[in-house]
N, C-alpha and C positions, 0 to 999 in steps of 0.2 A: 285589421287584426294587429294586435300588439306585437312588438318585436319579440322574437323567440330567444329569450335569454335564460340561461340555467346557472344557478349558483353552485359552484363546487363546494362540496362539504369539506370540513376541516380535514387536512391530511391529503387533499388532492392536488398538492403542489407538484413542482417539477421533480423529476427523478433522474439521477445519474448513477451509473454503476462503473466499477473498475473495468478496464479493458483487459480481458484475459487475466492470466496470472493467478497468484495465490492469496490476494488480499481478501477475497470473499466478503467484501463490504456490502451490507444490505443497503437498500435504497432508503431515502429519507422518509418516504411514505410508509414503508414497512416498519421503520423504527417508530414512526408516529402512531401507527395503529397499535404497536406493542405497548407504547406508553399511555395509550388511552386517548390520544389526540386524534380526533376524527372517528372515534368509536361511535359517536352519535352526531347526527346532523340535525339541522332545523326540521328536515322532513321527518326524521325519527321522533323528534320531540312532539311534533304535531300529531303523529300517529298515536301517541300515548294519551292524548287529551280526550276527555269524555265528550260525548255528543253535545251536551249543553254548552260547553265552552266554545266548541267549533261553530255552533249555530249563532251564538252571540258575536263571534268574530266575523262571520259572513255578513253581518249587518253593516260592516264597514266596506264600501267599495274598494278602497285602497288595499285592504287586507285580501279581498278576493283576487285582485289583480296580482298582488305579490305572490300569493299561494299558487295562482295559475302559472306564473313564471317558473316556480320551483318544480312543477310537474314534468314527467317525461313527455316526449313528443307525442306518443300515442294517446296519452290521457288528455293532452291539450286538444288534439284533433277531435276526440269524442265530445268534449265540452263544446267546442265551436260548432259542431254539427247539430247539437241539441239546443244551443243557447237561445236561439230566436224561433224555435218551433213551439207551437202551442200544444202539440200532442206528443206523447212518448214514442220512442222508436223501439222496434223489436231488436233483440240481440242478433237475430239472423240477418237483419238488414245491414247491420254493421259488418258482419262477417263476409257479406257479399262484396263489400267495398275493399277488403284487404286481402293480401296474398295469404296462401295457406301457411307459408313458413313464418308469417307474422302472427299466427294464432296465439303463440305463447306471449307475445308482447301485448296483445289485446287482453288476454286473461289477466296479465299482471297489471295493466292499466285499470281494468274494472275493479280488481281487488284493492288497488291503491285508492281509487276514488271512493270505494265503499268504506274503507277505514277512515277516510277524512269526512265521511257523511256528506259527500257531494253528490254521489249517485247511489240510487237504491235499485237493486235487482229484484224484480217481482215476477211471479208466474201467473199469467192470466190466460184462461182458455187454452192451456197447454203450451203457451208460448212465453218465453222469457222476454220481459221488456225492461228498458232502462229508464228510470225516472230521475230527472235532475232536481236536486234540492231547490225548493222554491225560494228560500232566503238567499242561497248562493246565486241563483239565476237573477234575482232582482239586483243584488249587489254588483254582479259582473256586468250586467247590462248598463247600469249607471256608470261603472268605471270606463266602459268603452264609448258610450254615447254622451256622457256628461249629464248635467242637470241634477236637481235635488238640492237639499239643504244639509246634506250629511257632513260636508266639510272634512272628510277623512283624508283628503289630499293636502291638508294644511290650509291655513288662511293667510294669503299674502298680505303684507302690511299695505294699507291704503295711503299712508303718508310717507314722505321721503325721509330717509335716514340721513341726519346731518353728519353722522360719523360712518358713512357707508364704507364697506371694505370690498376689495376685489378678490377674484379667484386665487391669485398668487398669494395674497395675504392669508386666505383660508388654508391653502395647501401648507404654507409655512407654519401656521398655527397648529394644524393637525399633526404635522411632522414633529413639531416640538413636543406636543403633549404625549404622543405615542412613544417617541423615543425616550422621553423622561421615564416612562415605565420600564422600557427595555434596558436603559442604562442602570436603573436601580436594581434590576434583576441580576445583571452581570457584575454589579459592584464597581462601576466606573468611578474614577476619581472625580471629586467635586459634583457627583450626581445628587440632585435634589430628591427628597423623600416625598412620594405621593401622599395624598390624603388617606386617612384610616380606612374609608370604604374600599379604596383600591387595594390596600394591603390585605384587608380581610378577604377580598375576592381572590387575590393571589394565593393566600394560604388555603382557602377553601378549594381552589382548583388544583392544589398540590403542585403548584409551580414554584413555590418557595416554602420554607419551613423555618421555625425558630432555631436560632443557633444554640447548640448544646452547651457551649462554654458559658460559665457564669459571668465572665468578664466581658462578654460581648455587648453588654448593654441592651439586651433584648432585641437585637437586630434579626434580619432574616437572611437565609442562605438559599441560593438557587438549588433546585432538586434535579434529578435526572429527567423528570418530565418537563421541568422548566427549560433545561438545556435543549431538549428536543423541540420545545415550543419556539425557541429562538430560530431554529432552522427553517421554520415554515414561512410561507408568504403571509403578508399582512392580513388578507381576507380570512385565511384559515385561523390565524392568531385571534383576530377579532371575534369570529364566530365561536371559538372555543371559550372565550371569556363571556360572551353574551349568553351562551347556553347555561353557563354556571349562574349568570345573573338571573336568568329565567327560573332556574331551580330555587333561587333565593326569594322569589316573589312571594310565595306563601308564607315564608318565615317573617317577612317584613310587612305582612298584612296588606300586600298590594294586589290589586285586581289584575289577574293574569291576562284577561282579555284586553284591558287597557294597555298593558305592557307590550303585548304582541302587536296590537294595533299601532302603537307609537313607533315600534321598530319598522313595521311595514310601511308606515307613512313616511318615515325618514328616507326609506329606499326609493320613494316615488317623487321626492322633492327636487327642485331645480337648483343646481349648484350656482352660488353667487347671488341668490335672491334671499331677501329677508322675509320672515314669517312671524305672524303675531302669536303671542302666548295667551291672549285673553280667552280663547275658546278651549284651552287645554284643561282637562280635569286635574284634580289634585295629584293623582297618581302620576300622570305624565309630567307635571311640574317637578315632582321629585326626581323623575327619570332625567329631566333636562339638566338638573343640577349634577347628577351622577355622570351623565354623558359628556359634560364639559371636561371632566378629568381624563377621559379617553380620547379627546379630540374629535368626537363625533359632531358636536355642535359648538358654535361660537356665540357668546354673549359678551357685550362690552363690560357689563357688570351684572351682578346677581339679580338686581331689581329691574333690569331692563325688560321691556315688554315686547321685545323682538329678538329673534335668534336666526342665525345663519347655519344651514347644514354644510358640513365639510365634505370633501370627496370620500372620506371614510364612510359617511352615512349614506350618500347618494348611490354608492356602489354596493350596498349591503346585499341587494338581490340581483347583482350583476356579476358576470364573469370577467369584467374588464379589469386589467391589471391596475394596481393602485401605486402610482409613482411616488413613493415616499423615501427615496434615497436622500442621503445627506447632501447638502449643497456642494460638498467637495467630492461627491461620488461621481463615477463615470460609468459609461456603458461597458467599458472594458472589464470593470470589476464584476459585472453581472455574468460575464462569460467565464470568470475564474481569475483568481489573483494570488494564489498560494503556490510557491515552489518549495518542495521539501527535498533535502539532500540525504544521502546515506549516512552522513555524520551527524544526523539529527538537527542540522541547522535549517531554519525555516525563514523564507523571505515572503512577505506579504505586501503586494503592490496595492496599497489602499490608503486613503486618507480619511476613511469613515471612522469616527471615534467609537461607534458601536461595535464595528467589526474588530477593531483593535481590542476592545474590552472583552469580547467573546474569546478571542485568541488568548488573552491573558489568563483565562480560566485554566488552560492546560499547557501554556507555553511561557517560558521565562523570557521576557522581553529584554533584549540586549541594547538595541539602539532604535531611534525613531527619526525619520527624515520626512520632508513634506509629503511625499507620496510613497514611502517605503518604511516597513517595519521589519527589523531583524531580530530573531529570537532563536531559542533552542528548546527542544523537547527533552526535558530531564526527568529523572526518576522522581524528584521532589515535586515538580510541577504536575506530573501525571498523578502522583499520590494525592496531591491536594484536590485535583479534580475528582478522583475516585472517592475521596472523603465526602465530597458534596453530593454524591450519588450519580455523577456522570460516569457512564460505562466506557470501557475501551472501545466497543463497537461504535458508540456514538462519536467518539473522537475520530476514529478512522473514517466513518461515514462523512463527517464534516470536512475532513481534509480531502476526501475523494470528490465530494460535491463541489468544492470551491477550488479545485486544482486548476492551475494556470493552463492556458492552451498549450504551452510548450510541454507540459507534463504529459499530455495525452499521447505524445510520441513514444512514451515508455511502455514497456510490457513486462511486468505489471505496472499499473499506474503509479502506485506508491512503492517506495523501497521496502522490500520484504523485511529487511533487518529492523526497520522502524516499526512497522505494523506488528511484527511478531513480538518485539520487545514491549510494546504498549500492552499487548495481551498478557505477556508474562508478568508485568508489574501488577496487573489486575489479579492474576492468579495468586501472586505472592500475598497480596492484601487479603484475599479470601482464605488463604491457607492458614495464616497466623491470626489468632483472635486475641485482641488486647482487652484487658480488664483493669480498670483503675480501682484501687482499693488499698488494703493494708495487710501486712504479714504479721501474724502474732506468733511469737516464739519465746524461748527462754523460760518455759514453765518449769518450776522446781519440783512439781509432783504430778503424777498421772491424774490424780483427782482434780487438781486445778485445771489441767488441760482439758479433761473430759467435760467438766462443768461448763467452761466457757465455749468449747466447741459445740456441745449439745445445744447451748443457748443460741449460738449463731445458726445452727442447723434448724432450730425451731423457728427462727425469724426468716429463714429462707435466704440468708445472705452468704452462706458458706459456698466458696468457689472451689477450693482445693484443700486437702488435708494430708498430712504425713504423720501417721500415728506413731511410727517408730522414733521419730525425732521430735515429737511433741510440738508441732507447728501446723498452722493452717492459714489460709488466705480468705479474706472477706471482701466483698465489693464495696463501692462507695456508700451504699445505703447502710452498710454495717457500722459506719462511723458517724452516721447522723444521729442526733439525740433522739432517743425513743420517745414517742408520744403515747404515754399510757392512756388506756381507754378510760374515759370518764364513766365509771360504773353508775354514778347517780343519774347522769343524763341518759345512759342506756336503759336503766331501770324505769325512769320516767317515761321514756318512749314506749317501752314494752307494756307498762301499766296502762297508758292511754290506749294502746292498741287492744289490749285484752278487755278493757272497760267498754270500748266501742263494740267489740264482738259480743260482750255480755248484754249490752243494751239492745243489740239487734237480734239476739236469740229469742225466738218466739215459739219454738217447736218442741215436741215431746220425743224423747229418745228411749230411755229405759225406766222402768218403775223404780229401780234402786236409786235413781237420781233424787227421788222424793221420799220413798218409804223407808230407806235406810239412813237418811241424814236429816233433811229438813222436817219431815213429819215427826220424828222423835224430838228434835229441838223445839218444834212448835208445841208438842205435848208437854215438854218440861216447862216452857215459859207461860203458855196460855191455859194449861190444864186439861186439854182435850186433843185428841188426834188418834189416828189408827195405829195400833201396835201390832205389827206383823209377827209371824211365828219366829223370825230370827231374833226378836227381842223378848220373847216369852220363854219361860222355863217349862220344859216338859216333865219336870220332876214334881210329883204331887207331895207337897211337904207334909200334909196331914196324915198320909198313909205310910210315912217312912218308918223304917225299923228304929228301934230304940237305940241302936248303935250309932253314935254321932259320926264315927269315922266312915261307916258305910253310907250314911246319909250325905255327908260332905262329898265323898267320892262320887256318889250318884249325881249330886248337883253340879259338880265340876264337869261331868260328862254330858249332862243334859240341860245345862244352863243356856243363857243367850249366846249366840255364836258371833254377835257383832260387838265391837268395843264401843263404849259410849264416848270415847275420846273424840271421834270425828264429829258426831252431832254437837258436842260441846263447843266446837269452833263457831257454830252458828247461833248459839244461845245468846251471846252478848248483842248480836245484831237484832234478834227478835226482842230482846229486853229493851233495847234503845227505842225500837219502834213502838213498843207497848207504852213506855213512859212518856213518849212525845205525842202519842195519839196518831202516829203516822201509819199504824197498822191497818187503817181503813183505806189507805191509798194503794196505788200500784207498787209502791216501794215494798209492800209485803212480798211480792213475787220477785222484784228486781234485786233487793238488798242481798239475799244469800248469793246470788250470782255475782254481784259486785265484790263480795267477800272472796268468792272463789277466783275472781279475776286477779285479785292481789296475789293469791297463792300461785296462780298460773304464771304471773309475771315474775315471781321469785324463781319458779322453775325454769323459765326462759333465761333469766340472768345466769343461773348456775349452769345451764346448758352451754351458754356462750363461754363462760369461764372454764368449763371442762374442755371444750373444744380448743380454746386458746392455750390451755395447759398441754394438751395432747399434740396439737399441730400448728400452733402459732396463730397470728391474726387472720391470715387468709382462710384457714380452716374454720376459725371462730366465726367470721362473718358469713361464710357459706353455710355453717351449721345453723346460724340464726335465721338466715334466709329459708333454709329447709324447714326449720321448726315453725316459723311464722306462716309459711305458705302450705304446710302440710294440711291436707283436706281433713283428715281424721282429727288432728289437733284443733283445727278451727271449729270443728263440730262439737268436741267434747271437753276441751280444756277449761272452759268457764262453766261447765255444768257441775252440780254439787255431787258428783260421784266420788266415792272413796278412792276409786282408781285414779282420778285426776289429781287428787291430793297426794296419793302415793307416788305418782310419777314425778311431781314437783319435789317431794322429799328425796326421792331416789336420785334426781339430778344433783341436788346439793351433796348427798352422801357420796356419789361417784366422784364429784369434784375433789372432796377431801380424802378419798381413798388413796393410799400411797402407791399401790401397784407393784412396787419393788421393795426388797428388803433394805433396811437401813445401810447395811454394810456393802451393798452393791455399788455404793458411791454414785448412784444415778437418781437419787431422790432430789427433787427440786426444792431445796431448802429456802431459796430466796422468794419463792412464790408465797410461802406461808409465814415467813419470819416478820417480826415487827421491825420498825426503823432502828430501834436500839440494838436489836439482835444483829441486823445487817451491818451496823457500824462496828460492832464487836468482831463479827466474822471478818470484815475487811481488815481490821487492825491485826488479827491473828494470822493473816496470810503471810507467806514468806516475802522478803523484800523484792524479789524478782517478779512477783505476780502483779498483773495490771490492776487488780482490784485494790490493792494497797496503795498503788501509785495514784489512783483516782479518788481515794477517800478524802473527804473534806478535812482540811487541816485542823479546824477547830475540834473535830471529833476524833482525830487520829491520836492514838496512844502509843508511845514508844515502848515497845516490848523487846527491845534488842537484848535485854539482860536474860530473857528466857531462851531456853534451848528449843530447837525445832520440835523435839519430842513433847515438851510441855505445851507449846503452842498447838500442836496437833491434838493433844488430849483435850485442851480447853475448847478448841473448835469442834471436836467431836461431841463434847458435852452439850454445847449450845445446839448443835444440829440435832442431837438426840431429843432434846426437850421439844424442839419444833416438830420433829417426826411424831413423837408420842402424842403431842397435843392435837396434831392434825388427824392422826389415826383415831383418837378418842372422839373427836367431833363426828367423823364419818360413822363410827360404830353407834354413837348415840342416835344419829339420824336414821341409820339402818334399823335400829331397834324400834324407833317410832313408826317407821314404815311397816315393820312386821306386826306391830300391835294393831295398826289400822287394818291390814290385810295379811294374815299369817302366811299366805302363799308367797309373799315377798321374801320370806326366809330362804327360798330356793336360790335367789340371786346371791344373797350374802353368805350363805353356806359355801357356795362354789367359790366366791372371791376369797373368803377366809381360808379355805383349803388350798387354793392356788397360791396365795401368799405364803402360807405356812410351808408348802412344798418348796417354794423358791428359797425360803430361809434355810430349810434343811439341805437344799442343794448346795448352799454356800459352805456346808460342812465338808464337802469333798475337797481334798487338798488342792486340786488344780483350780478350784473356784474360789478359795479363800483369798482375801486381799493380801495376806502376808506371804503366801507361797509364791506369787508371781513377782513380788518386788515392786508392783505398780499400784498397790492398793492405797487406801487412805493412810494407813499406818505404814509409812515408808521407811521407818527407822531400821537400821541394820540389826538392832537388838531384838526386834520382833520377828525377824526373818531367819533367826537361827534355827537350825534343824532341831526338831523335837520340842519346839515351843508350843505350849498349850494355851497361851493367852488368846490368840484368835479364836480357837475352838470354844473357850469359855465365854467369850464375848458373843459369839453367834448363838450359843445355847441360851445365854441371858436374853438376847433379842427375841428368840422364839418364846421364852418364858414370859417376857414382858407383853408380847403380843397376845398370848393365851390369857394372861392376867387381865388385860384390858377387855378382851371379849367376855370373860366370865363375870367380871364385876359389873360391866354395863348390862349384860343379859340378866343378871340377878336383880339389879336395880329396876330394870324395865319390867320384869315379871312381878316384882313387889308393887310397883306403881299400878300395873294393870290389875293385879289381884285386889288391891284396895278400891280402885275405881269401879271395877266390874261388880265386886261384892256389894258396894254401896248402892249401885243402880239396881241390881237384882233384888236386894233387900227392900228397897223402896217401891219398886214397880211390881215385883212378883211374890216375894215372900211375905211382906207385911200384910197385904190384903188377905192372904190365906192363913196367916198366923203360923206359929211354929218357931223353931230355933233359927238363929242366924247361921246360915251356911255359906261357905266360900263359893265364889263364882269366878271363872277365868275364861273369857271368850276364846282365847287361843286354844285351850284344851277342848272346849265344846266344838269349836270350828273343825278341828282335826278329827274329832270323833264322829261328828255327823256327816261332814262332807267327804272325808277320806276313808275312814274306817267303815262307817255305815253307808257311805256313798248315796246319801239322800239327794245330793245335787243332780243325780242322773234323772230324777223325776222331772226336772225342768228342761230336759232335752239331752240326747246323746249325739255326739258327732264322731265322724271317722277319725282315725289316728292322724291322718295327714291334714286335718282341718287348718291348723295354724300355719302349715307350710303352703298349702294350696289356696287358702282364703285369708287367714289372719294376717300374715305378713304383707300380701298385696294390698289389703284394705288399709292397714296402718301406714304404709309407705306411699301408696297411690303412684303419683307421677315420679316420685323419687325412688321407686323400686330398683330400676337398673343401677343407679348410682350406689344405692345401699348394698346391693349384691356385689358390685365391683369392689367397693371399699371393704366389705366383709371378707371376700375371697383374697384380696390383696393382703389384708392383715393376717389371715390364717396361713398364707404361703410363706411367710417369713420363717426361717429356720429357728427352732427353739434356742439352740446354742447361740445363734447370731443375736437373738433378742436379748439374751443375757448380757451381751457385750454392747448393745446399742443404747440409744437414748431412751429416756423415760417414755417419750411419745410412742415409740415402736412397741414397747412393752404394754403400755396402756391400750393401744389399739388392738393388739392381739388379745389382751384380757377381755376387752369389750366384745370382740368378735366371738370368742369362746363363750362368753356369758350369754350372748344371744342364742347361740346354738344349743348350749346345755339347758337353758331355761325353756326353750321351745320343746326340746326333746322330753323333759320331765313333765311339762304341762300336758304334753300330748298323751301321756299315760292315763290321765284322768278322762272319764267319759264325757262329762259336761264341759263344754268349751264355749267361750265368748270372745269376741274381738277385744273387749276392754280389759280382759285379763292380761293382755300383753302390753298395756299402757306403760308400766314401769320401764319397759325396754325402749321407749321412745327417745329418751336422751341419748342412749348408746347408739340407736339407729340413726339419729340425726348426725352424730359425730362421724359415724362410718360413711354415711352418704356424703357428707362434706369432704371427707378424705378422698372418696372416690371421685368427686367433682374436681377437687384440687389436682389430683393425679392426672385427670383427663383433659381439663380445660385451662387450669391456671398456670399457663406456661409463658404468657406474655410478661416480660420484666416490667413494663410500664404499668400494666394492670395490677401486678403484685405490689409494686411500689406504692401505688395509690391506695391500696387496701391497708398498707402499713401506716399511712399518714393519718394524722388526727383530723377527724371530721365528725359531723353530726351522724347519729345512727341512720336516719333515712338516706343520707347521701352515701354512707358506706354500704347499705343494703342495695342501693341502686348500682353502685360500682360492682358489687358482687353479682348482681343480676347480669350486668354487661359482660362478665367473664364467660357466661354460659353461651352456647351456640344459639343461633337465631330461632331454630325450631322449638327449643326448650323454653326460650323466653316467650315465644308466642303462646305456648301452652299455659305457662304460668300467668300470663296477662289476660288470657281469654277463658280457657276451660276452668281453671282453678277458681277464679272469682265467681263465675256463674254457678258452678256446682256448690260452692260454699254458701252463696246467697240462697240457693234453693233449699239446702239442707237446714239452715238455721232460721229461715223465715217462711218456708212454704210447706215442707213435708211434715205431716202430722201436726199442723198448726192448731186445729180445733181441739185436739185432745188436751192441749195445754191451756187454751183460752176459755173453753166452755165452762169448766168448774168455777173459774174466777168470775166470769160474767154472771153465772147463776147465783153465786154467793153475793155478788155486788147487788144484783136485782132483789134478792131476798132482804138484804139489809135496808135497801131503799123502801121496800114495801112495809117493813116493820115500823117505819116512821110515819106512815099514814094509816088511818083507821080502816078496818076491813069493810068491804062493800058486799052486798048480796050478789053472789055469782049469777051470771046470765047463762042459761042453759044453751050450750053450743055457741057461745059468744065468740067473736073474733079476737078478743084480747089474749094476752099471754097467760092470764090466770094467776091468782095468788099462790105463791109457793108455800106449801106446808112441809113437805119433805120430798126427797128425791130418791128414785130407784134407778140404778145404773145396770141395765141388762147388757153387759159387755164382757169380753174376756177380762179376767181379773187384773186389777191395777192398770187399766187402760188410761186412766187419768189421775192427776194428783187429787188429794183429798182435803184434809183440814187446812193445809197450807194455802189452798186457794178458795175453798168455801168459806172458811174463817168465821164461823158462827157456831157456838157450842150447841145451841138448840137444834140448828139445822143438821149439824154433823151427827149428833146423837140420834136423831129421828130418821136419818137417811141410811141407805144401805147399798151394797154392791155385791156382785157375785165374787166369792173368794176361791182361792186355790192353794190351801196349805198342803205341805208334803205329807206322806204317810207317817203315822206315829211310830215311835220306837217299839212299843209293845202292841202286838196284834192278837186277835182271837184266832182260833183254828179256822173258822169260816173265812176270815179276812185273808189269812195266809194262802188260801186256795184260790183266791180271786185276784184279778188285776186291780190295782188301786185306781179308784176314781175320786176326783175331788168335786166340789160343787159345780165348777164350770164344766166339767165333763158331763155331769148329769144334765145340766141345762142345755148344752149344745148337742147332746145326743138326740134330744127331741124337744125343742123349745116350746112348741105348742102344748105338748103333754105336761111339761114342767109347769107352765102357767095354769093349766086346767087343774092339775092335781094339788098344787101347793099354794094356790091363791084362792081366796073366797070367791063365791060365784058373783056376788055384787060388790060394788065399790062402796066402802064406808067413808063418807065424806068428812068424818072427823079425823081420818087418816091416823088410826092408832098405831102403836108399836107392833112389831111382828110377834105373833104368838109363839109359844115355846115349841121346840121341835118334837116330833112324834117318832121316837126311836123304834126301830124294828118294824116300821110300817111297810117298808119296801122289801123287794126280793133280794136286792144287792146288799151284802153285809157292810159295804162302805157307805150306804145311804144313811145319813144322820137325821133324816126326817125333817129337812128344812121346811119351814113355813113362813109365808110372807103376807103382809097386808098391802093392799093397793096404795101406792103413793099418789100425791097430787100431780107429780110430773115424772115421766119416765125419760131416760136418756139412753138412746140406742144408736148403733151404727146402721146406716142405710141398708147394708147387706142383710141385717137380721130381719128387717121387715119383709124381705122377699122369701124368708124361710117358709117352707110348706110343711104340712103334717106328714108324719111318717106312715100313716095308715094308708093301705092300698085302696085306690079308687077315690080318695078324697083330694080335693084341690084347694082347700082352705089354706090361706097364708096367715102368718102371725099378724100382719097388718090388718087383715080382716077381723081377726079375733079381738085385737085391741080396739078397733073401730066399733065392734059390737058392744064392748065394755064401756064405751063412751069417751075414748081417748082420741084426741085430734092433734094434728101437727101444728105447733105454735112457733117453732123455731128450727132453722136449718143452717148449719155452719159447715162451710167447705173445709175439708180436712186434707186430702191429698189426691192426686190423679190416680195413683195405684199404690196400694199398700202391700208389703211383703207378706202380711197375714191376711188371708181372704176374709176372715171374720171381721176385720177392721176396714174393709173396703167401703168406699162411698163417703157421703157426708155424715156428720153427726146430727141426728134429728132429736128434737125435744118434743115430747107428746104431753099434753095436759089433759086432765080429766074434765070433760065438758058436759057430762051426762047429768041426769036428774040427781037431786040431793037424796042421799040415803044413809041410814044409820044402822043397817043390818049387817 
């Protein structure tokens, strides 16, 4: 049986404690565990490995023997009892051999062996038996008995080494290599620098860290963990590094089994013997090169085909001490060599250079003799050690552990004055915090001070401020040159991202994605397409009164409710496809989404700029991360919904919105001013302002002849131009958003009223700039009591604001009136004849959806829908951060906001905007998630603010986010700011959910019309053939009938053939008309889809001919008044060549009592057979759309009746 040796884990070195007294020094092992040294042993590492790795490892007999030596005594006994038996043993048999008090050891041994996959516990016939792993059994037997060709114990060289070395040489070589590493760690004089792989391992192990000083040349400093590492025995030190080496195996693409096998093989080799490298695999050859740096193996040169293991290697799996003392060391030093006096004088009886170097880390060396070092523990020497991360307790423990034998007579062991003073120096360091940076002072006006201070606060570099004396302090990062964000690179990245999402989108979401945008654009370019009720005029021109005014008013109220501006965005794309002939390709479907991807990328860019303006670069990158990873945005941003375009325009408008009055002195003029304007503003600053001092000399203009009052007026004039220009841009974009969707006016009415209220608030004497003496107009002449100049300026500002709003609104209404009238005239009025009447979609929308409340026909939701469902769906994972950011912004005191930076005011405005908009939208009966899309930019900024408040506290992470880098790298840095659980959700759940929504859910609804249209166009290129009755083919398409809930699929944009579109039909669902008969007013409104789904079989029997006419004619005219329901328009249909239905419809049965016929039976009797089935979704939220989409073709006899 092999000798029973056990390897101590890291940290299991010798322990010494103080003798009585007040030192309270912890043992070295306790400090090591606290520092993470010894937190994991090779046993723990093996426990974490999967079974597949362990089984491969057990194929090496040397590995089996090494692992056997690492096991507890009880586990080794179990293995030896079973190793040479051919049958398993019962657990009860083992328990009979051991004492009762050892039962716990037995259970622990079985558990240990099970984790290592050496033993398996099974229950057979009511008894538990222990099965020894067959692979381990074979390997262990070979290790003990010999034999085989495994060569896992190394291959001794069969030729004599002409340059043979002895054991003494190997010990000296190992000592030199190992102490080279230790000397480098402590910074010994004339110490050589190890190779880069060793330095990387020291950094990865947190034994050393890069020096913070820029003048250090990129060197490394020892850490607190590194100092504790020096106190351990060599075996513990070696295993601590080797465990880190094992963790790096996967990073370096090394086979972990080969790495472990080589380590265990080294532990079994004979010291002083040479071994061949020819049998070693590539991984172990690389390890051989690395291990030379640590002194584990010796090779005369790198190309040598033999190597010698040193004592460091052969004792890897042994508890034997490793004698690696310096040649000048003595056994006396091992028992203790330090004498410390109460006057802080220290005497170290040692000649070991390494120990002297360790002492120099916290001792000022005064003199050195052949076997004596004299030094003192001073405040500076201890401070230097503390700066490197070495703690006071580690210093005291080191002195205690290495105290001379004579010191052990004292009680306490160390002088209390010394140990207490070392602890006090540490507390002094921790109590006072130092920050390197710059103090900004001597501002000549409050405006200058607030502008620069707010900018520093926005960058996150402000450390301290004194508002009363106009001074503040910024850290080192505040003086570094700002790396402006490359907006072109950012936009390029965002555009590529959105294009990829657009290319991957294959599913159906909302009918409005097609019927309110691309269907109308397709109709304009190609001349055909479905025009839904939103684009039609319910005003009968031919029956209008002779009064033009009344006719015009009626047309304004009952005209189209959608603006043609949004479909016009897609007209150029369709025109390009038509001219190039590419409309017959898949670009017909993809191109509109690619156009929308560009719009979405613009919205993403302005969301970033808005967040950067509000909260600085950290909030900006977090907002971009939130925006790009938002599940709802991924699903909808590249879809051609008017809400998606509205959200992008709103993001740009919110970026340009000022949020604060001009005279509040908090508007960020530099963000929107041109280069020339900034140069002028710098030149107009007072001489003491840092802006003027930093202005380029070639652009600086000497304005010394101007008075401060004149410069202030000129500066105000330039700033006013920038403010008005920015406000005008925002209002124009807001007007465009309102034209696309009038409900967007809720957002902008609130923001306009809020800004106007803030302007009027400035009229209060305490709020006016002149009254406090700290406003922008700081001259004494303007601060005289009774002066009306500030009042007139504020009134002028409010008047200018109202003027911009009115002029922009009137211009937008004029444009909308012209465009909407032109469209209504061409599409609705001209075909019916009559006079040209004005049309304005904004008025029609408000009249029909708000006043008449027609939208309620499409569904009513509870008042809390947006709060309980809308906001959670829009934010998904980011909901907690959004709520936190929103609540934090709202909690800021209003008066405090008026005095704070622009960012605080903007966040509060955005938070109130979200609350007010959701509250007003909740008053309407019909609600949809997408109606809240314009709030997504504000929600992203609030979520980013919440994340920054919660997690962006690490100065290094914040500094990295402020550095210039590529957008993907910045987003990755932003992701690493978040906690692990949130990163895990973003990298797992979010991508899977997004892929499902854009590629899986409702995919057939989007794909089937395009495939049928494509097949129809292909069939038109070949001559018709005689149909085969009940044949298996798909059948020639003449026309299509969609028996589905209305607008379940796209129409002309996907079918894309005028003849096919005009001959095909689907079930419609228009809202109730504005004028009703008395009979209709007394009945609940039913549309065509309601009649159909009320009794599908009856609908087909009553409204379709009995036989199928194989000429597939157009549908006959409706028969009005034929039904009992006054809403029945008498719809009639002819049977199409192909029917398209959801699978759930085929299961619909008759409503007649006692009948079991299904709609599938009826269609089968008519001659329709299934020719195509397209998977749609596992489960649809609408039961009528459940199951696959099935295409049925008429296969019956030819008939013309």
